Backbone bond lengths (Angstrom), bond angles and torsions (degrees), N, CA, C in turn:
res aa  C-N    CA-C-N  psi(-1)  N-CA   C-N-CA  omega(-1)  CA-C   N-CA-C  phi
1 X - - - 1.457 - - 1.520 110.58 -
2 X 1.292 116.79 129.33 1.459 120.87 174.62 1.522 108.71 -93.48
3 X 1.335 115.85 98.69 1.462 119.96 -173.08 1.526 112.20 -64.23
4 X 1.328 117.52 -20.64 1.459 119.67 -179.58 1.526 111.72 -70.41
5 X 1.323 116.22 -19.19 1.459 119.67 -180.00 1.521 113.55 -90.55
6 X 1.338 117.68 -6.62 1.462 120.80 -179.70 1.522 109.30 -73.13
7 X 1.320 115.89 134.59 1.463 119.62 -179.23 1.525 110.20 -61.38
8 X 1.306 115.37 140.41 1.463 121.69 -174.50 1.527 111.90 -83.62
9 X 1.318 115.56 165.50 1.464 121.24 174.73 1.529 109.92 -56.99
10 X 1.315 116.31 -37.32 1.478 120.71 -178.18 1.529 111.22 -63.69
11 X 1.332 117.10 -33.07 1.466 120.06 178.15 1.526 110.01 -57.53
12 X 1.319 116.55 -43.00 1.466 121.10 -176.22 1.531 112.67 -80.86
13 X 1.315 117.20 -19.09 1.465 120.86 -174.29 1.534 110.81 -83.00
14 X 1.340 115.19 53.88 1.465 121.59 -179.07 1.527 108.33 -144.72
15 X 1.304 114.81 174.89 1.451 122.25 178.90 1.536 110.59 -55.88
16 X 1.333 117.01 136.53 1.463 121.42 -176.67 1.528 112.71 -59.89
17 X 1.324 117.58 -31.20 1.467 119.53 178.59 1.527 111.60 -64.81
18 X 1.320 116.60 -39.99 1.469 120.68 177.30 1.525 110.85 -66.83
19 X 1.321 115.36 -46.98 1.463 119.82 -177.39 1.527 110.41 -63.85
20 X 1.340 117.16 -39.37 1.467 120.73 -179.25 1.528 111.35 -58.85
21 X 1.322 116.73 -42.51 1.467 120.16 179.17 1.520 111.34 -69.74
22 X 1.330 115.96 -42.14 1.466 119.57 -173.73 1.528 113.13 -77.97
23 X 1.332 117.36 -14.08 1.467 119.51 174.67 1.527 111.75 -73.72
24 X 1.321 117.73 -21.25 1.469 120.66 179.71 1.529 110.18 -62.33
25 X 1.309 115.65 129.84 1.463 120.52 -177.65 1.514 113.90 90.18
26 X 1.339 117.65 -13.88 1.459 120.95 175.57 1.530 109.09 -77.04
27 X 1.325 116.77 167.71 1.464 121.38 -172.96 1.531 110.47 -116.21
28 X 1.326 115.42 119.37 1.459 122.29 176.15 1.525 109.18 -85.95
29 X 1.334 116.85 129.15 1.469 121.81 -175.85 1.524 110.00 -125.66
30 X 1.329 116.04 134.72 1.462 121.76 171.47 1.521 107.99 -124.51
31 X 1.334 115.76 117.02 1.465 120.72 177.05 1.521 107.97 -95.78
32 X 1.329 115.77 121.16 1.455 121.59 -169.13 1.521 109.79 -138.76
33 X 1.339 116.53 118.50 1.472 121.29 178.36 1.526 111.86 52.10
34 X 1.323 115.68 42.06 1.455 120.71 177.67 1.508 114.33 77.69
35 X 1.317 116.93 3.68 1.465 121.01 178.48 1.526 109.30 -113.47
36 X 1.314 115.02 156.13 1.457 120.46 -174.24 1.527 109.44 -120.06
37 X 1.321 115.64 126.80 1.460 122.09 173.37 1.524 106.71 -113.60
38 X 1.322 117.21 131.61 1.462 118.46 178.45 1.520 111.15 -141.30
39 X 1.332 114.73 154.37 1.459 120.43 -178.17 1.526 109.84 -157.52
40 X 1.311 115.83 144.20 1.466 121.79 178.40 1.527 109.72 -78.58
41 X 1.318 116.26 133.07 1.464 121.03 177.95 1.532 109.11 -76.83
42 X 1.344 115.96 123.70 1.466 119.53 -176.09 1.525 113.40 -120.80
43 X 1.345 117.69 -9.79 1.463 120.00 -179.60 1.528 109.62 -152.65
44 X 1.334 116.28 133.97 1.464 121.76 -178.79 1.527 109.99 -139.16
45 X 1.335 115.11 164.18 1.458 121.42 171.13 1.517 108.85 -136.97
46 X 1.331 116.58 135.15 1.466 121.70 177.25 1.520 110.01 -91.87
47 X 1.316 115.59 137.28 1.461 122.58 173.26 1.524 108.26 -123.35
48 X 1.337 114.04 118.42 1.469 120.47 -164.39 1.526 114.59 -95.68
49 X 1.319 115.79 22.72 1.450 119.76 169.17 1.513 115.67 73.72
50 X 1.307 115.91 -135.08 1.464 124.09 -169.25 1.523 112.70 -55.95
51 X 1.331 118.44 -33.05 1.467 121.59 -176.64 1.530 113.15 -89.56
52 X 1.327 117.58 -2.96 1.468 122.55 -170.45 1.532 110.16 -107.56
53 X 1.327 117.24 111.52 1.468 121.02 -176.69 1.521 112.97 -64.47
54 X 1.308 117.85 -15.16 1.465 120.75 177.65 1.527 112.40 -89.69
55 X 1.322 117.45 -9.63 1.471 121.31 -175.48 1.523 111.39 -85.36
56 X 1.321 115.95 146.58 1.463 120.96 177.43 1.529 111.55 -64.47
57 X 1.322 116.88 -21.21 1.467 121.29 -178.68 1.531 112.32 -101.18
58 X 1.330 117.47 14.46 1.473 120.97 -177.98 1.532 110.42 -55.31
59 X 1.330 113.93 136.35 1.454 120.47 177.08 1.520 113.69 71.52
60 X 1.343 116.29 11.99 1.463 119.96 -179.84 1.517 113.66 86.17
61 X 1.349 116.70 15.14 1.464 119.91 177.41 1.525 109.26 -55.11
62 X 1.321 115.17 130.88 1.470 118.98 -175.83 1.524 109.04 -139.70
63 X 1.329 115.84 100.48 1.459 121.98 179.28 1.527 108.35 -121.89
64 X 1.328 115.31 173.39 1.467 119.02 177.94 1.518 110.49 -58.33
65 X 1.340 116.46 -36.20 1.461 120.54 -178.32 1.522 111.79 -60.85
66 X 1.326 117.72 -43.10 1.470 121.07 -172.65 1.526 113.21 -97.94
67 X 1.315 117.94 1.55 1.468 121.11 -172.41 1.528 112.61 -55.00
68 X 1.340 117.18 -35.89 1.464 119.66 -177.58 1.528 111.42 -60.98
69 X 1.336 117.88 -27.44 1.468 119.86 179.61 1.519 112.16 -70.85
70 X 1.314 116.47 -21.47 1.467 119.91 178.53 1.527 111.82 -85.43
71 X 1.321 116.63 -5.18 1.455 120.63 178.17 1.522 111.28 -83.91
72 X 1.303 115.99 -161.30 1.459 120.55 -177.45 1.519 112.30 -75.36
73 X 1.333 116.53 168.98 1.467 121.28 -179.40 1.530 112.26 -76.22
74 X 1.346 115.08 157.33 1.455 119.66 174.77 1.511 114.23 84.85
75 X 1.340 116.83 27.69 1.456 121.57 174.67 1.525 108.62 -121.21
76 X 1.328 116.02 158.68 1.461 119.71 -178.18 1.521 110.53 -88.79
77 X 1.323 114.68 144.73 1.459 122.52 172.16 1.523 106.37 -122.48
78 X 1.332 115.80 108.98 1.463 121.50 -177.59 1.523 108.39 -116.37
79 X 1.325 116.33 125.96 1.460 119.69 178.23 1.524 110.47 -132.16
80 X 1.334 114.86 165.62 1.462 123.58 -174.64 1.523 108.45 -109.92
81 X 1.345 118.12 131.55 1.461 120.69 -179.90 1.530 111.27 -129.24
82 X 1.314 115.29 153.40 1.467 123.36 176.82 1.529 112.14 55.80
83 X 1.320 116.53 19.11 1.456 119.56 179.58 1.513 114.41 65.93
84 X 1.356 116.92 16.56 1.469 118.10 -175.62 1.521 115.87 -150.46
85 X 1.325 119.71 -19.09 1.467 120.63 -173.71 1.532 111.34 -124.10
86 X 1.337 115.13 143.25 1.463 120.35 168.83 1.527 108.79 -96.29
87 X 1.320 115.77 149.88 1.461 122.03 174.03 1.520 108.28 -126.53
88 X 1.324 115.80 135.92 1.462 122.24 -176.25 1.525 110.27 -109.71
89 X 1.329 115.97 126.49 1.463 123.31 179.47 1.518 110.24 -127.00
90 X 1.321 116.28 153.99 1.461 120.88 171.02 1.519 108.22 -108.31
91 X 1.315 115.95 134.12 1.463 121.80 -178.87 1.527 109.43 -82.40
92 X 1.332 115.88 134.86 1.459 121.25 -179.99 1.535 110.40 -120.77
93 X 1.279 114.93 175.70 1.474 123.77 178.38 1.527 112.41 64.89
94 X 1.326 113.70 168.88 1.454 120.69 -175.78 1.533 111.86 -71.50
95 X 1.329 115.39 165.53 1.456 121.32 178.38 1.528 110.38 -53.70
96 X 1.332 116.79 134.25 1.454 121.53 179.28 1.520 114.14 96.68
97 X 1.352 117.24 -12.70 1.472 121.75 177.10 1.524 107.77 -112.74
98 X 1.354 117.66 100.44 1.465 121.39 -167.46 1.526 114.87 -84.89
99 X 1.314 116.53 69.55 1.462 121.62 175.54 1.530 109.71 -102.82
100 X 1.338 115.70 155.91 1.463 119.76 179.43 1.517 110.13 -156.60
101 X 1.322 115.41 163.21 1.468 122.69 176.43 1.523 108.36 -121.47
102 X 1.337 115.93 122.18 1.459 121.51 174.73 1.527 109.21 -81.05
103 X 1.328 116.40 130.16 1.462 120.46 172.92 1.524 106.86 -87.96
104 X 1.335 116.31 113.14 1.466 120.73 -172.93 1.527 113.69 -93.97
105 X 1.322 118.04 -30.82 1.470 119.80 -178.33 1.519 110.07 -157.74
106 X 1.330 114.97 149.01 1.461 121.31 178.77 1.523 109.27 -138.71
107 X 1.316 115.32 161.59 1.467 122.49 177.19 1.528 108.92 -111.16
108 X 1.328 119.07 115.13 1.467 121.54 -175.78 1.534 112.71 -57.02
109 X 1.337 115.61 138.91 1.460 121.54 178.21 1.526 110.95 -122.15
110 X 1.316 116.25 -51.96 1.469 121.75 -170.22 1.532 109.46 -131.88
111 X 1.316 116.39 147.05 1.461 120.32 -179.17 1.516 112.45 78.50
112 X 1.332 115.95 36.59 1.466 120.66 -174.21 1.530 112.23 -61.63
113 X 1.327 117.89 -34.94 1.466 120.17 179.32 1.533 110.56 -65.73
114 X 1.321 116.03 -40.61 1.472 120.07 179.15 1.531 109.81 -66.22
115 X 1.322 116.03 -43.55 1.461 121.22 179.54 1.525 110.62 -59.88
116 X 1.324 116.95 -45.52 1.468 121.32 -179.95 1.530 111.19 -62.82
117 X 1.325 116.34 -42.84 1.474 120.57 179.33 1.526 110.63 -65.30
118 X 1.334 116.44 -43.42 1.467 120.35 -179.33 1.524 111.77 -62.04
119 X 1.324 117.01 -40.23 1.467 121.01 -174.78 1.526 113.09 -84.89
120 X 1.321 117.11 -44.95 1.467 119.28 -170.57 1.525 114.44 -127.09
121 X 1.332 117.02 0.51 1.458 119.47 179.68 1.517 113.40 65.12
122 X 1.346 116.95 27.34 1.460 121.95 -177.42 1.525 110.54 -127.87
123 X 1.339 115.26 164.02 1.458 120.63 168.09 1.530 108.15 -68.78
124 X 1.319 116.59 150.61 1.464 119.57 -179.22 1.530 111.00 -59.02
125 X 1.325 116.58 -38.14 1.465 120.98 -178.13 1.533 112.67 -67.85
126 X 1.329 116.83 -15.73 1.463 121.41 -179.16 1.529 112.85 -92.33
127 X 1.309 117.52 -4.71 1.468 120.25 -175.73 1.530 110.89 -71.52
128 X 1.307 115.78 139.03 1.460 121.34 175.03 1.520 109.72 -78.65
129 X 1.336 116.80 171.49 1.465 120.07 176.45 1.516 110.58 -59.12
130 X 1.314 117.07 -40.18 1.464 121.62 178.57 1.532 110.88 -64.18
131 X 1.343 116.80 -43.10 1.466 120.61 175.99 1.525 111.33 -57.74
132 X 1.334 115.92 -47.36 1.463 120.71 -178.06 1.520 111.30 -60.46
133 X 1.330 115.73 -42.11 1.465 120.41 -178.43 1.527 111.19 -67.65
134 X 1.330 116.15 -29.05 1.459 121.43 -174.95 1.528 114.35 -102.34
135 X 1.310 117.02 14.52 1.466 119.95 -179.59 1.524 112.30 -60.10
136 X 1.318 116.25 -51.33 1.477 119.73 -169.39 1.526 112.35 -142.07
137 X 1.344 117.38 25.70 1.464 120.34 -174.67 1.531 112.08 -95.36
138 X 1.315 115.45 52.93 1.453 122.24 176.89 1.510 108.98 174.05
139 X 1.341 118.19 156.10 1.468 120.53 -174.53 1.520 114.30 -62.80
140 X 1.347 117.22 -40.95 1.455 119.52 177.82 1.511 112.32 -70.16
141 X 1.325 116.46 -38.18 1.466 121.88 -179.75 1.527 110.84 -63.74
142 X 1.324 116.78 -44.86 1.467 118.50 -176.83 1.525 110.64 -68.58
143 X 1.334 117.20 -33.05 1.463 118.92 177.97 1.525 110.62 -66.99
144 X 1.338 117.01 -41.41 1.459 119.72 176.42 1.526 110.52 -63.38
145 X 1.332 117.12 -45.17 1.464 121.86 -177.12 1.521 112.53 -63.84
146 X 1.335 116.53 -39.40 1.459 121.22 -176.17 1.528 112.95 -97.66
147 X 1.346 116.31 9.68 1.471 122.09 177.23 1.528 111.98 57.07
148 X 1.328 115.56 47.96 1.469 121.69 177.12 1.522 108.11 -104.79
149 X 1.343 115.96 121.10 1.463 120.27 178.67 1.531 109.63 -140.29
150 X 1.336 116.65 -169.44 1.473 120.08 -174.08 1.526 112.66 -63.64
151 X 1.318 117.45 -19.95 1.468 118.74 178.03 1.519 111.23 -64.07
152 X 1.347 116.77 -17.66 1.468 121.41 179.86 1.528 111.94 -100.12
153 X 1.332 117.63 6.61 1.458 119.79 175.01 1.531 108.96 -65.42
154 X 1.324 116.76 128.66 1.464 120.95 -178.70 1.514 114.11 83.85
155 X 1.337 117.62 6.58 1.470 121.26 178.95 1.528 110.25 -66.29
156 X 1.313 116.33 137.59 1.469 121.65 178.22 1.525 109.23 -75.15
157 X 1.320 116.83 113.53 1.467 121.62 -177.87 1.523 112.56 -76.25
158 X 1.319 116.31 -1.68 1.469 120.36 172.62 1.526 110.39 -100.69
159 X 1.326 116.33 13.10 1.463 121.95 -179.70 1.520 112.54 -94.93
160 X 1.334 116.48 -150.79 1.470 121.03 -172.08 1.526 113.43 -118.76
161 X 1.343 117.25 8.68 1.459 119.71 -176.12 1.521 111.77 -109.89
162 X 1.309 116.28 -53.75 1.464 123.43 178.48 1.521 106.46 -129.15
163 X 1.333 116.31 119.54 1.469 118.70 -173.69 1.526 110.17 -157.15
164 X 1.323 115.18 170.83 1.464 121.24 178.91 1.523 108.36 -122.09
165 X 1.325 115.95 131.84 1.463 121.78 179.81 1.518 111.04 -110.84
166 X 1.313 114.32 160.17 1.463 119.29 170.25 1.523 109.30 -58.72
167 X 1.330 116.74 143.12 1.454 120.44 176.92 1.520 110.39 -100.34
168 X 1.302 115.46 -164.00 1.454 119.50 175.22 1.520 109.10 -69.84
169 X 1.301 116.16 153.38 1.467 120.30 -173.33 1.529 113.12 -87.37
170 X 1.340 115.76 12.67 1.472 118.60 178.90 1.521 110.30 -58.35
171 X 1.306 115.85 139.49 1.461 120.13 177.99 1.525 108.70 -71.20
172 X 1.345 116.19 134.94 1.460 120.31 179.56 1.521 109.62 -119.47
173 X 1.322 115.49 152.00 1.464 121.37 174.75 1.516 108.00 -97.04
174 X 1.340 116.53 125.58 1.456 121.68 -176.10 1.522 110.34 -105.18
175 X 1.323 115.81 131.82 1.459 122.52 176.28 1.532 107.97 -105.17
176 X 1.332 117.17 136.21 1.468 122.44 173.58 1.518 108.74 -103.56
177 X 1.330 117.32 139.53 1.462 121.14 -178.42 1.527 109.65 -152.47
178 X 1.322 115.98 174.16 1.465 120.93 175.87 1.530 109.58 -68.63
179 X 1.328 114.76 150.12 1.452 119.56 175.23 1.535 110.03 -71.86
180 X 1.322 115.47 166.40 1.470 121.16 -170.47 1.532 110.81 -112.63
181 X 1.345 116.86 137.98 1.462 121.25 170.44 1.508 115.06 75.06
182 X 1.338 117.17 28.13 1.472 119.85 -178.51 1.532 110.53 -127.48
183 X 1.309 117.33 43.00 1.458 121.06 -177.58 1.528 112.92 -61.06
184 X 1.325 117.22 -20.63 1.473 121.83 178.87 1.527 113.02 -71.16
185 X 1.326 117.54 -12.08 1.465 121.32 -165.98 1.526 114.72 -88.52
186 X 1.348 117.04 18.08 1.462 122.14 176.92 1.529 110.53 51.80
187 X 1.321 118.50 -130.44 1.474 119.24 -175.35 1.526 112.58 -65.09
188 X 1.320 116.62 -24.28 1.473 120.04 -178.37 1.526 112.39 -65.83
189 X 1.335 117.32 -20.54 1.478 119.21 -179.49 1.520 111.67 -67.59
190 X 1.324 116.72 -17.86 1.463 120.83 -178.09 1.529 113.95 -97.40
191 X 1.328 117.83 -3.23 1.465 119.75 -179.97 1.531 109.80 -65.72
192 X 1.314 118.53 135.63 1.482 121.02 -179.32 1.522 111.77 -82.18
193 X 1.316 116.06 63.64 1.460 121.59 -173.15 1.525 112.68 -107.68
194 X 1.333 116.53 18.64 1.463 121.54 170.16 1.521 107.30 -106.46
195 X 1.319 115.89 138.22 1.464 121.03 -176.26 1.524 109.03 -131.72
196 X 1.330 116.32 137.76 1.459 118.51 177.60 1.524 110.70 -147.59
197 X 1.335 114.41 160.62 1.457 120.84 179.06 1.523 108.57 -79.42
198 X 1.295 115.93 123.09 1.464 121.80 -177.30 1.527 110.84 -57.04
199 X 1.327 115.79 135.42 1.468 124.90 175.13 1.527 115.00 68.20
200 X 1.344 118.36 8.11 1.459 117.97 176.49 1.525 110.29 -76.79
201 X 1.332 116.74 130.71 1.472 119.98 -172.71 1.513 113.27 -71.40
202 X 1.340 118.77 -13.50 1.461 120.92 -177.71 1.529 113.10 -91.81
203 X 1.321 118.35 -3.45 1.461 120.42 177.67 1.532 108.68 -60.98
204 X 1.334 116.76 136.31 1.463 120.69 -171.49 1.523 113.43 -72.92
205 X 1.320 116.47 -42.05 1.473 121.99 -178.99 1.508 107.87 -137.24
206 X 1.327 117.19 123.98 1.471 120.46 -179.85 1.524 110.50 -82.63
């Protein structure tokens, strides 16, 4: 691991909308049992905290579940939805301002055999075209593929277990769109706070 490439606390200590855009193209890494799984971040959603009707912390809601968002920047917020999926978020802004960025989709880079086993119980070479397309193209899928669960809630993303590194410096085209699955959020459901890399095949919803 090249620790100099790991994103700093200062990177996360900014507005979630900025961080959501700048996370695109960065590399999410999970080091597990001496093995390394990594994937390029290709789709994110910003959740703007107290003012955002789609956010778990809207209106200053403060429960044990969301407490990590009220802490400092650069920590993971992992929650369970629909009784079946984990979702992985990075906490942004200073302590007391509960903003976060949901990682919605990633493009596998390293540890492909582990990713294939985690998602489909198969060797990577045995995956069908449909399997390959569905490896990590959604928040629940990427958590299963990268072995991210509630045990990683509150994990320091500036540490050595779960972290984000600088990616390649290639210029990317970013698309802004409505967030997904938040129809309950009244006018907030229409905010263009989802960002993805144009034409990337792993984006969950075009």
